[in-house]
PyMOL Python script that loads the backbone (N, CA, C, O; Angstrom):
from pymol import cmd

cmd.read_pdbstr("""\
ATOM      1  N   MET A   1     147.992  48.838  91.324  1.00  0.00           N
ATOM      2  CA  MET A   1     147.754  47.390  91.093  1.00  0.00           C
ATOM      3  C   MET A   1     146.613  46.976  91.657  1.00  0.00           C
ATOM      4  O   MET A   1     146.389  47.544  92.725  1.00  0.00           O
ATOM      5  N   THR A   2     145.741  46.122  91.295  1.00  0.00           N
ATOM      6  CA  THR A   2     144.666  45.597  91.940  1.00  0.00           C
ATOM      7  C   THR A   2     145.046  44.412  92.546  1.00  0.00           C
ATOM      8  O   THR A   2     146.084  43.917  92.107  1.00  0.00           O
ATOM      9  N   ALA A   3     144.384  43.736  93.585  1.00  0.00           N
ATOM     10  CA  ALA A   3     144.529  42.500  94.248  1.00  0.00           C
ATOM     11  C   ALA A   3     144.492  41.430  93.129  1.00  0.00           C
ATOM     12  O   ALA A   3     145.446  40.658  93.220  1.00  0.00           O
ATOM     13  N   ILE A   4     143.770  41.209  92.242  1.00  0.00           N
ATOM     14  CA  ILE A   4     143.820  40.389  91.367  1.00  0.00           C
ATOM     15  C   ILE A   4     144.985  40.198  90.355  1.00  0.00           C
ATOM     16  O   ILE A   4     145.362  39.120  89.896  1.00  0.00           O
ATOM     17  N   GLU A   5     145.556  41.592  90.054  1.00  0.00           N
ATOM     18  CA  GLU A   5     146.726  41.734  89.285  1.00  0.00           C
ATOM     19  C   GLU A   5     147.799  41.384  90.258  1.00  0.00           C
ATOM     20  O   GLU A   5     148.748  40.772  89.767  1.00  0.00           O
ATOM     21  N   ASP A   6     147.846  41.620  91.428  1.00  0.00           N
ATOM     22  CA  ASP A   6     149.006  41.387  92.397  1.00  0.00           C
ATOM     23  C   ASP A   6     148.998  39.887  92.395  1.00  0.00           C
ATOM     24  O   ASP A   6     150.098  39.338  92.333  1.00  0.00           O
ATOM     25  N   LEU A   7     147.803  39.062  92.461  1.00  0.00           N
ATOM     26  CA  LEU A   7     148.027  37.720  92.652  1.00  0.00           C
ATOM     27  C   LEU A   7     148.572  37.056  91.506  1.00  0.00           C
ATOM     28  O   LEU A   7     149.436  36.185  91.607  1.00  0.00           O
ATOM     29  N   LEU A   8     148.048  37.481  90.327  1.00  0.00           N
ATOM     30  CA  LEU A   8     148.484  36.777  89.062  1.00  0.00           C
ATOM     31  C   LEU A   8     149.956  37.084  88.893  1.00  0.00           C
ATOM     32  O   LEU A   8     150.730  36.251  88.422  1.00  0.00           O
ATOM     33  N   ASP A   9     150.337  38.295  89.284  1.00  0.00           N
ATOM     34  CA  ASP A   9     151.882  38.541  89.018  1.00  0.00           C
ATOM     35  C   ASP A   9     152.641  37.563  89.941  1.00  0.00           C
ATOM     36  O   ASP A   9     153.604  36.973  89.450  1.00  0.00           O
ATOM     37  N   GLN A  10     152.316  37.338  91.183  1.00  0.00           N
ATOM     38  CA  GLN A  10     152.879  36.325  92.235  1.00  0.00           C
ATOM     39  C   GLN A  10     153.022  34.934  91.581  1.00  0.00           C
ATOM     40  O   GLN A  10     154.060  34.273  91.606  1.00  0.00           O
ATOM     41  N   LEU A  11     151.727  34.518  90.923  1.00  0.00           N
ATOM     42  CA  LEU A  11     151.731  33.331  90.399  1.00  0.00           C
ATOM     43  C   LEU A  11     152.665  33.300  89.275  1.00  0.00           C
ATOM     44  O   LEU A  11     153.313  32.257  89.197  1.00  0.00           O
ATOM     45  N   ARG A  12     152.901  34.224  88.349  1.00  0.00           N
ATOM     46  CA  ARG A  12     153.738  34.215  87.320  1.00  0.00           C
ATOM     47  C   ARG A  12     155.177  34.087  87.871  1.00  0.00           C
ATOM     48  O   ARG A  12     155.966  33.214  87.510  1.00  0.00           O
ATOM     49  N   LYS A  13     155.421  34.992  88.728  1.00  0.00           N
ATOM     50  CA  LYS A  13     156.882  34.930  89.303  1.00  0.00           C
ATOM     51  C   LYS A  13     157.165  33.556  90.050  1.00  0.00           C
ATOM     52  O   LYS A  13     158.334  33.178  90.131  1.00  0.00           O
ATOM     53  N   ALA A  14     156.153  32.803  90.592  1.00  0.00           N
ATOM     54  CA  ALA A  14     156.407  31.474  91.184  1.00  0.00           C
ATOM     55  C   ALA A  14     156.488  30.230  90.190  1.00  0.00           C
ATOM     56  O   ALA A  14     157.028  29.164  90.486  1.00  0.00           O
ATOM     57  N   ALA A  15     155.925  30.490  89.069  1.00  0.00           N
ATOM     58  CA  ALA A  15     155.833  29.219  88.137  1.00  0.00           C
ATOM     59  C   ALA A  15     157.341  29.346  87.580  1.00  0.00           C
ATOM     60  O   ALA A  15     157.976  30.377  87.358  1.00  0.00           O
ATOM     61  N   ALA A  16     157.725  28.027  87.422  1.00  0.00           N
ATOM     62  CA  ALA A  16     159.023  27.691  86.923  1.00  0.00           C
ATOM     63  C   ALA A  16     158.982  27.432  85.370  1.00  0.00           C
ATOM     64  O   ALA A  16     160.021  27.308  84.720  1.00  0.00           O
ATOM     65  N   SER A  17     157.773  27.359  84.831  1.00  0.00           N
ATOM     66  CA  SER A  17     157.605  27.024  83.349  1.00  0.00           C
ATOM     67  C   SER A  17     156.143  27.558  82.895  1.00  0.00           C
ATOM     68  O   SER A  17     155.258  27.832  83.706  1.00  0.00           O
ATOM     69  N   GLU A  18     156.020  27.659  81.594  1.00  0.00           N
ATOM     70  CA  GLU A  18     154.667  28.093  81.030  1.00  0.00           C
ATOM     71  C   GLU A  18     153.656  27.336  81.385  1.00  0.00           C
ATOM     72  O   GLU A  18     152.579  27.850  81.688  1.00  0.00           O
ATOM     73  N   LYS A  19     153.880  25.796  81.404  1.00  0.00           N
ATOM     74  CA  LYS A  19     153.027  24.702  81.907  1.00  0.00           C
ATOM     75  C   LYS A  19     152.482  25.139  83.398  1.00  0.00           C
ATOM     76  O   LYS A  19     151.303  25.261  83.730  1.00  0.00           O
ATOM     77  N   GLU A  20     153.470  25.310  84.082  1.00  0.00           N
ATOM     78  CA  GLU A  20     153.096  25.347  85.577  1.00  0.00           C
ATOM     79  C   GLU A  20     152.262  26.857  85.795  1.00  0.00           C
ATOM     80  O   GLU A  20     151.435  26.992  86.696  1.00  0.00           O
ATOM     81  N   LYS A  21     152.614  27.966  84.826  1.00  0.00           N
ATOM     82  CA  LYS A  21     151.929  29.124  85.021  1.00  0.00           C
ATOM     83  C   LYS A  21     150.549  28.863  84.886  1.00  0.00           C
ATOM     84  O   LYS A  21     149.733  29.266  85.715  1.00  0.00           O
ATOM     85  N   GLY A  22     150.180  28.076  83.676  1.00  0.00           N
ATOM     86  CA  GLY A  22     148.744  27.704  83.262  1.00  0.00           C
ATOM     87  C   GLY A  22     148.201  26.676  84.166  1.00  0.00           C
ATOM     88  O   GLY A  22     146.979  26.574  84.061  1.00  0.00           O
ATOM     89  N   THR A  23     148.723  25.916  84.988  1.00  0.00           N
ATOM     90  CA  THR A  23     148.166  25.119  86.005  1.00  0.00           C
ATOM     91  C   THR A  23     147.724  26.188  87.109  1.00  0.00           C
ATOM     92  O   THR A  23     146.540  26.318  87.418  1.00  0.00           O
ATOM     93  N   TYR A  24     148.779  26.967  87.700  1.00  0.00           N
ATOM     94  CA  TYR A  24     148.304  27.733  88.657  1.00  0.00           C
ATOM     95  C   TYR A  24     146.889  28.683  88.380  1.00  0.00           C
ATOM     96  O   TYR A  24     146.003  28.993  89.176  1.00  0.00           O
ATOM     97  N   PHE A  25     147.022  28.956  87.176  1.00  0.00           N
ATOM     98  CA  PHE A  25     145.792  30.029  86.614  1.00  0.00           C
ATOM     99  C   PHE A  25     144.545  29.114  86.611  1.00  0.00           C
ATOM    100  O   PHE A  25     143.464  29.540  87.018  1.00  0.00           O
ATOM    101  N   GLU A  26     144.700  27.887  86.159  1.00  0.00           N
ATOM    102  CA  GLU A  26     143.605  27.031  85.983  1.00  0.00           C
ATOM    103  C   GLU A  26     143.143  26.797  87.306  1.00  0.00           C
ATOM    104  O   GLU A  26     141.956  26.959  87.588  1.00  0.00           O
ATOM    105  N   GLU A  27     144.067  26.392  88.221  1.00  0.00           N
ATOM    106  CA  GLU A  27     143.485  26.233  89.678  1.00  0.00           C
ATOM    107  C   GLU A  27     142.866  27.371  90.367  1.00  0.00           C
ATOM    108  O   GLU A  27     141.897  27.246  91.117  1.00  0.00           O
ATOM    109  N   LEU A  28     143.434  28.461  90.104  1.00  0.00           N
ATOM    110  CA  LEU A  28     142.824  29.672  90.524  1.00  0.00           C
ATOM    111  C   LEU A  28     141.545  29.960  90.194  1.00  0.00           C
ATOM    112  O   LEU A  28     140.755  30.399  91.031  1.00  0.00           O
ATOM    113  N   ILE A  29     141.134  29.680  88.597  1.00  0.00           N
ATOM    114  CA  ILE A  29     139.846  29.923  88.051  1.00  0.00           C
ATOM    115  C   ILE A  29     138.804  28.713  88.847  1.00  0.00           C
ATOM    116  O   ILE A  29     137.709  29.021  89.316  1.00  0.00           O
ATOM    117  N   LEU A  30     139.251  27.608  88.885  1.00  0.00           N
ATOM    118  CA  LEU A  30     138.673  26.630  89.563  1.00  0.00           C
ATOM    119  C   LEU A  30     138.170  26.891  90.915  1.00  0.00           C
ATOM    120  O   LEU A  30     137.021  26.620  91.266  1.00  0.00           O
ATOM    121  N   CYS A  31     139.129  27.464  91.720  1.00  0.00           N
ATOM    122  CA  CYS A  31     138.782  27.847  93.124  1.00  0.00           C
ATOM    123  C   CYS A  31     137.673  28.977  93.053  1.00  0.00           C
ATOM    124  O   CYS A  31     136.739  28.990  93.855  1.00  0.00           O
ATOM    125  N   TYR A  32     137.828  29.966  92.011  1.00  0.00           N
ATOM    126  CA  TYR A  32     137.007  31.065  91.857  1.00  0.00           C
ATOM    127  C   TYR A  32     135.441  30.487  91.465  1.00  0.00           C
ATOM    128  O   TYR A  32     134.397  30.930  91.942  1.00  0.00           O
ATOM    129  N   LEU A  33     135.537  29.604  90.671  1.00  0.00           N
ATOM    130  CA  LEU A  33     134.008  28.974  90.089  1.00  0.00           C
ATOM    131  C   LEU A  33     133.448  28.249  91.089  1.00  0.00           C
ATOM    132  O   LEU A  33     132.221  28.248  91.197  1.00  0.00           O
ATOM    133  N   ARG A  34     134.196  27.570  91.916  1.00  0.00           N
ATOM    134  CA  ARG A  34     133.514  26.806  92.981  1.00  0.00           C
ATOM    135  C   ARG A  34     133.054  27.426  94.234  1.00  0.00           C
ATOM    136  O   ARG A  34     132.270  26.842  94.982  1.00  0.00           O
ATOM    137  N   ASN A  35     133.578  28.732  94.506  1.00  0.00           N
ATOM    138  CA  ASN A  35     133.280  29.486  95.599  1.00  0.00           C
ATOM    139  C   ASN A  35     132.513  30.883  95.407  1.00  0.00           C
ATOM    140  O   ASN A  35     131.897  31.353  96.364  1.00  0.00           O
ATOM    141  N   GLU A  36     132.544  31.431  94.387  1.00  0.00           N
ATOM    142  CA  GLU A  36     132.111  32.714  94.180  1.00  0.00           C
ATOM    143  C   GLU A  36     130.585  32.373  93.952  1.00  0.00           C
ATOM    144  O   GLU A  36     130.194  31.522  93.153  1.00  0.00           O
ATOM    145  N   ALA A  37     129.748  33.171  94.780  1.00  0.00           N
ATOM    146  CA  ALA A  37     128.233  32.889  94.882  1.00  0.00           C
ATOM    147  C   ALA A  37     127.529  32.456  93.629  1.00  0.00           C
ATOM    148  O   ALA A  37     126.906  31.402  93.496  1.00  0.00           O
ATOM    149  N   THR A  38     127.718  33.491  92.632  1.00  0.00           N
ATOM    150  CA  THR A  38     126.977  33.529  91.328  1.00  0.00           C
ATOM    151  C   THR A  38     127.318  32.395  90.610  1.00  0.00           C
ATOM    152  O   THR A  38     126.423  31.833  89.979  1.00  0.00           O
ATOM    153  N   TYR A  39     128.661  31.867  90.583  1.00  0.00           N
ATOM    154  CA  TYR A  39     128.921  30.509  89.809  1.00  0.00           C
ATOM    155  C   TYR A  39     128.856  29.198  90.640  1.00  0.00           C
ATOM    156  O   TYR A  39     128.491  28.138  90.130  1.00  0.00           O
ATOM    157  N   ARG A  40     129.157  29.292  91.698  1.00  0.00           N
ATOM    158  CA  ARG A  40     128.750  28.084  92.945  1.00  0.00           C
ATOM    159  C   ARG A  40     127.449  27.616  92.644  1.00  0.00           C
ATOM    160  O   ARG A  40     127.240  26.412  92.495  1.00  0.00           O
ATOM    161  N   ASP A  41     126.553  28.471  92.543  1.00  0.00           N
ATOM    162  CA  ASP A  41     125.133  28.123  92.161  1.00  0.00           C
ATOM    163  C   ASP A  41     124.620  27.920  90.808  1.00  0.00           C
ATOM    164  O   ASP A  41     123.507  27.469  90.539  1.00  0.00           O
ATOM    165  N   LEU A  42     125.688  28.356  89.821  1.00  0.00           N
ATOM    166  CA  LEU A  42     125.281  28.080  88.422  1.00  0.00           C
ATOM    167  C   LEU A  42     125.760  26.832  87.920  1.00  0.00           C
ATOM    168  O   LEU A  42     125.078  26.264  87.067  1.00  0.00           O
ATOM    169  N   TYR A  43     126.866  26.297  88.327  1.00  0.00           N
ATOM    170  CA  TYR A  43     127.431  25.165  88.000  1.00  0.00           C
ATOM    171  C   TYR A  43     127.549  24.192  89.062  1.00  0.00           C
ATOM    172  O   TYR A  43     128.051  24.520  90.137  1.00  0.00           O
ATOM    173  N   SER A  44     127.114  22.987  88.843  1.00  0.00           N
ATOM    174  CA  SER A  44     127.254  21.706  89.713  1.00  0.00           C
ATOM    175  C   SER A  44     128.543  21.142  89.906  1.00  0.00           C
ATOM    176  O   SER A  44     128.855  20.651  90.992  1.00  0.00           O
ATOM    177  N   ASP A  45     129.365  21.177  88.873  1.00  0.00           N
ATOM    178  CA  ASP A  45     130.868  20.655  88.880  1.00  0.00           C
ATOM    179  C   ASP A  45     131.571  21.558  88.083  1.00  0.00           C
ATOM    180  O   ASP A  45     131.074  22.145  87.122  1.00  0.00           O
ATOM    181  N   VAL A  46     132.786  21.682  88.492  1.00  0.00           N
ATOM    182  CA  VAL A  46     133.881  22.095  87.842  1.00  0.00           C
ATOM    183  C   VAL A  46     135.199  21.454  88.102  1.00  0.00           C
ATOM    184  O   VAL A  46     135.602  21.218  89.241  1.00  0.00           O
ATOM    185  N   TRP A  47     135.951  21.142  86.864  1.00  0.00           N
ATOM    186  CA  TRP A  47     136.970  20.288  86.855  1.00  0.00           C
ATOM    187  C   TRP A  47     138.087  21.103  85.942  1.00  0.00           C
ATOM    188  O   TRP A  47     137.836  21.900  85.038  1.00  0.00           O
ATOM    189  N   THR A  48     139.356  20.697  86.411  1.00  0.00           N
ATOM    190  CA  THR A  48     140.390  20.916  85.704  1.00  0.00           C
ATOM    191  C   THR A  48     140.339  20.232  84.265  1.00  0.00           C
ATOM    192  O   THR A  48     139.739  19.169  84.109  1.00  0.00           O
ATOM    193  N   TYR A  49     140.965  20.857  83.260  1.00  0.00           N
ATOM    194  CA  TYR A  49     141.080  20.247  81.976  1.00  0.00           C
ATOM    195  C   TYR A  49     141.521  18.418  82.023  1.00  0.00           C
ATOM    196  O   TYR A  49     141.075  17.467  81.381  1.00  0.00           O
ATOM    197  N   ALA A  50     142.468  18.505  82.979  1.00  0.00           N
ATOM    198  CA  ALA A  50     143.069  17.096  82.983  1.00  0.00           C
ATOM    199  C   ALA A  50     141.917  16.120  83.727  1.00  0.00           C
ATOM    200  O   ALA A  50     141.678  14.999  83.278  1.00  0.00           O
ATOM    201  N   ASP A  51     141.297  16.605  84.794  1.00  0.00           N
ATOM    202  CA  ASP A  51     140.375  15.672  85.323  1.00  0.00           C
ATOM    203  C   ASP A  51     139.362  15.446  84.495  1.00  0.00           C
ATOM    204  O   ASP A  51     138.997  14.278  84.356  1.00  0.00           O
ATOM    205  N   TRP A  52     138.677  16.526  83.753  1.00  0.00           N
ATOM    206  CA  TRP A  52     137.844  16.377  82.577  1.00  0.00           C
ATOM    207  C   TRP A  52     138.174  15.351  81.583  1.00  0.00           C
ATOM    208  O   TRP A  52     137.376  14.462  81.286  1.00  0.00           O
ATOM    209  N   ALA A  53     139.264  15.456  81.099  1.00  0.00           N
ATOM    210  CA  ALA A  53     139.802  14.643  79.899  1.00  0.00           C
ATOM    211  C   ALA A  53     139.732  13.148  80.488  1.00  0.00           C
ATOM    212  O   ALA A  53     139.259  12.283  79.752  1.00  0.00           O
ATOM    213  N   ALA A  54     140.150  12.815  81.697  1.00  0.00           N
ATOM    214  CA  ALA A  54     140.237  11.621  82.249  1.00  0.00           C
ATOM    215  C   ALA A  54     138.937  10.897  82.376  1.00  0.00           C
ATOM    216  O   ALA A  54     138.832   9.679  82.232  1.00  0.00           O
ATOM    217  N   LEU A  55     137.836  11.804  82.684  1.00  0.00           N
ATOM    218  CA  LEU A  55     136.469  11.155  82.790  1.00  0.00           C
ATOM    219  C   LEU A  55     136.189  10.986  81.302  1.00  0.00           C
ATOM    220  O   LEU A  55     135.631   9.942  80.964  1.00  0.00           O
ATOM    221  N   GLN A  56     136.466  11.767  80.493  1.00  0.00           N
ATOM    222  CA  GLN A  56     136.082  11.552  79.166  1.00  0.00           C
ATOM    223  C   GLN A  56     136.722  10.357  78.462  1.00  0.00           C
ATOM    224  O   GLN A  56     136.277   9.919  77.401  1.00  0.00           O
ATOM    225  N   GLY A  57     138.086   9.702  79.271  1.00  0.00           N
ATOM    226  CA  GLY A  57     138.648   8.600  78.506  1.00  0.00           C
ATOM    227  C   GLY A  57     139.918   9.113  77.549  1.00  0.00           C
ATOM    228  O   GLY A  57     140.499   8.385  76.744  1.00  0.00           O
ATOM    229  N   HIS A  58     140.176  10.286  77.763  1.00  0.00           N
ATOM    230  CA  HIS A  58     141.246  10.907  76.766  1.00  0.00           C
ATOM    231  C   HIS A  58     142.591  10.743  77.414  1.00  0.00           C
ATOM    232  O   HIS A  58     143.582  10.833  76.689  1.00  0.00           O
ATOM    233  N   MET A  59     142.734  10.518  78.674  1.00  0.00           N
ATOM    234  CA  MET A  59     144.170  10.287  79.221  1.00  0.00           C
ATOM    235  C   MET A  59     144.413   9.137  79.810  1.00  0.00           C
ATOM    236  O   MET A  59     145.533   8.900  80.262  1.00  0.00           O
TER     237      MET A  59
END
""", "prot")
cmd.dss("prot")
cmd.show_as("cartoon", "prot")
cmd.util.cbc("prot")
cmd.orient("prot")
């Protein structure tokens, strides 16, 4: 199993619900996009869906 597969497996096991599983995954991707050199320089801002929706006035 690769490191990412191990990490995803740990997140799946830690999640108490499908919603929590999705939140963990969303936070993982958010951290990746904010910190991986290729994407860090490509995107000026990266938000969770909830944060983006709040900025749009949907929440």
